[in-house]
Structure formats: C-alpha cells, structure tokens
N, C-alpha and C positions, 0 to 999 in steps of 0.2 A: 504494500500500500504506500502511495506517495501523495503528497499535497503539492500541487503545482500552481504557481501564480503566472498569469499571462500579463505582460506589462510592456509599456513604452510610454514615455512622458509626452509623446506627440499623440494627439487625437486623430481619429479617422483612418487608422492603419488597419482596422479590422480585428481588434482584440476579442470582441464579443463573438464575431463570426468564427474565429479560430477556436476559441474556448468551447463554443457550442459544437463545432464540427468535430472536435476531439471527443467530446462527450458522446456524440452520436456514434462515432467510430468505435469507441470502447463498448457502448451498449450493443451495437451490432455484433460485437464479438463475444457477447454474453457476460460482459462485466457490469458490475453495479457502480454507479457514478454519483457523486454529490457535486453539484454545480453551485457555486456561491457567487452571487452577484454583488460585488463590492463597488459598483459604479452607480451613483445616484441617478444617472440618466435612465437606468433601468431597462435597457434594451433586452438583456438576457431574461429578466423577469417577465417582461411582456411577451416576448417571442416564445419562450419555452412553456408558457401557459396558454399560448394561442389567444392572448388578449384577456384572459380571465383575470389576470393581475395587471393593473394599469394605474396611471396617475389618478384617475377618477375612481377606480375600485381597487385600492391597495390590499395586499394580503392582511389577514387578521394579525399576524405577527411577522416580523422581518428581521434582517440583520440589524437594522436600527434599534429594535427592541432588545435584541441579544446584547448589543454593545452598551446599551444604557444601563447604568447602575441603579436605576430607580424603577424600571418597568416590571421587574419580577418575572420576566419571560425567559425561560430556559431555551437553549439552542434547539433542543429536540421539538419544542412546541412550534418553532418557526419554520422547520423543514417540511416542505410539502411535495407531493408528487408533481412531476412535470407532465407535459402532454405525452411523453414517451415512456413506456415501461422500461425500467432499469435506470432511469435518470431521476434523482431527487433534486430539489431546488431549495436553496435558501435565498429568498427574494431580498432585494436591497432595502425597500422602504422609501425610496424616492427622496423627497425633501427632508423627511424625518431622519435620514442617514446623516445629512449635514448637521442637523440639530444635535444628534447623538454625539457626533464628533466634537462639536463645539463644547458640549458638556463634559467631555473626557479630557480636554486640554488641561494640562497641569496636574492631573490626578496621578497618584503613584501607580506604576505598572500599566499606564494607559496603552502603551504600544503593544502590550502582550495580551490584551483583553480577548481577542479572537483565539489566539493560540491556547490560552488557558481553558477556554470553553470547548474548542474543537478537538483538542488532543485526546480526551478520554473516549470520544465516540468515533473518531476518524476511521478506526479499524473496521467499521461496519461496511465500508465501501472499498472497492478495489482501487478506485482513484478518486481524489478530490481535486477539482479544478476551480480556481478562483479568477474571475474576470475583474480586472481593476480599472480604475479611472486614469486618465492621462495627467496625473499629478502625483507629487510625493507629499500628500497630506497624511493626517493621522490614520484615516481608514486604510489608505494604501500601505502605510507602514505596518498596520495590523495584518494585512494580507501577506506581506513579505515576511513578517516575523512568524506567521503561522505556517508558511510554506517551507518545504525542504528543497524544492526545485523551482527554477525560474525559466520561463520561455519568453524570449524577446520577440515581439512581432514587428517586422520591418515591411515597408513598401519601398519600391525603388525610387525614392525621392530623398534629397539631401536632408530635409526636415526630419524624416523618420530616423535617419542615421544619427542625427544630432540628439534626437529624443532618446535613442538607445544608449548613447554615450552618457547622457544625463542620468538615465536609469542605472547604469553601471556605477556611476559616481555615488548615487544614493545607496547602492548595495555595499560599496566600499565603506561608506560612513556607518552603516549598520554593523558591519564587521568590526570596525575600529572602536565604535562607542558603545555598542550593545552586544558585542561578541556573537553576532549572528553569522553562522556559517551557512550560506545559501548557495547551492550548486546551480550554475547556469547549464541547464540541460541542452540548450541550443537556441538557435534563432529559426523563425519561420518567415520566409519571404512571401508576401501576399500582394494581391492586387497588381499583378504584372500584366501590362498591355504589350503583347508580343509584337504589335504593329509599330511600336515606338522604339526607335533606335536608342534613345536616351535611357529607356527602361532596361533594355538589354545590356547596355554599357554599365548601368548602375548595378545590375545583378552580378555582372562579372567583377566589378569593384568590390561588392559586398563579399563575394566568394573569397577574393584575395585577402580582404581585411579579416575575415573570420579564420582563414587559414593561418594568418600571422598571429592571431590572438588565441589560436587553438580552441576555437569554439565551433561546435558542430552546427551544420545546417541540417535541420530536420525535414526530411522529405524534399521533393522537388518544389520549385517555386509555384505558387498557386495563381493561376491566371485570373484576370478581371473577367468575371463570368456572370452573366445576368441570371442564369438558372440557380447558381449558388446563392446569390443575394435574395432571390425570390423565395427559395426554400427556407433560408435562414430567417426571413421575415415572419414566417409562420411556424417557426420552431421545428422544422423537419430536417432530417439528415439526407445526404445525397443518396443513400441506399433506399430512401423512401420516395425517390423521384417517380412520378406516375408514368413517365416514359423513359425508363432506364435505358441508357445507351452507352456506347464505348467511352465517350468522353466523361460522362458522370461516373461511370465505374472507375475510370482512371483517377479522377480527383478523389473519389471515395478511398481508393487505395493509398493515396498520398496522406490523407488524414490518418489512416491506419498506421502508416510508416511513422508519422509524427508521434502517435501514441506509443508505438514500440520504442522510438528513440528516447522518449521521456522515461519510460520504464527502465531502459537500459542504462541511463545516465547514473554514474556512481554518486 
C-alpha cells in the first residue's frame, strides 16, 4: 500500500485528470483505491460522483470537516463511494476547505493533521491517491506530509516546468525543516499536442532534464485528447469508453504503466 500525492504548483496541467485516471486504472485491475480531493476547486469530487457532490450540494462530510479540530467528524465518516466500484472518495468540501485551513494556521502539528488521521486506516486500500491544488498552502503540505510518494504532473510548457521546480523546492524544505522523506516516484507528461513542434521539443527537453536528475518518466506522454477530457468530466475511466478503440486502449495502458511505476518506486 502506498499514499501518492499528485502535484505541480502550476495550475491547468491536469493533476485531477491524472489522479482520476490512475484510480480508474488501478480499479480496472481489481485494486481498491481511496481518492482524496485536496483541491478546493473540487473537480475530483464533482466528477467522481457524477455531479452528486457539487458546490451547490456538498457532501455531508468532507476533508474540510476531517481537518477541522472542532467538527467532531472522523475521517471514516467523510469517505464515500465514488461512481465506480472499487474507488472510494474523500471529497474536498469546496470553500469550507479554505476555512478549515485558515483555522489550522499556527496550531501545533497542523501540517500533520491528515497524516495522523489517514495513517491508521490507509491499509484498507491498495492505493491512496491525493489530488492537490496548485499551491504550497497548509492543505497541500498536509497532503505531502501524509504521502510517501510524489508524482509531478508536467505539460510541455515552460510554466509547468517552473511549477515542478517550485514543487521540488517545497519538498526540499519539508525534508530540511520537518524531516519528511518523500520519494519522487516520477513525472507524468500530459496534454501533449503532437501537431506542435514546440511541444515535441519540450518533451525531448523534459526527457533530458529528468535523465540528468535521475527521475523516472512514468508511462508515455499523454496526448491532448478530447475523449479523455470528456470521460474525465463524468468520472469515467478510459476502459469505460462506450466505443472502445485502439487509441483509448493504448492510453488506458499508459495509465496502467503509471500505476505500476508508482508501485515500483522505492
């Protein structure tokens, strides 16, 4: 069992899509998965419940309640089934998550709140995946402190590479000041438009950078693909595509490779 955080301080690189895609790939392989939405935007919460959880209809309990020291809500009370069998969900709580974070600031052990609550029950799942927001705030630090592995999501744009570098600096600070040892399982290159030469050049540059830093690239680069975005928007995996074809099967196998790479990371 491992707990993996998906991160990049740049927004829009597809962290939620990759986290959900990995959850689907693991579930398709018969694994039980807990998916934690640590992003107040709540895309994972909305999509993995097919809209049953939303800003207008939030879950009865959420990560926001779990992190609050006054709610009296235990983590098990906040975990709900997703729309797919085999994947459980800890929804974010939307704006309440920001309020919970603000209330935690300055409290002793605030950065270890999620780790302390998740640790005793994490063994119930084969994998725990945490979707994070594009910031190094207290909620994201909680996600990183709870995780034992990190996956950096990149797109072939310079902003995403800079965001990844900022994330690595944040990890270094956690190691220096909080003695957190977090393994970087690898990077996933997402949203590649193969029609663009600049994207192909950036993918080649990323490969060289990762080789120099001895960081694995998990799976093949994932193309910018309308079907993938449409399925993700309704919380479905590629193996659930109504018209499964060679291309969707190929991308589904890439997500399976990513999950295998995460599990294999020391």
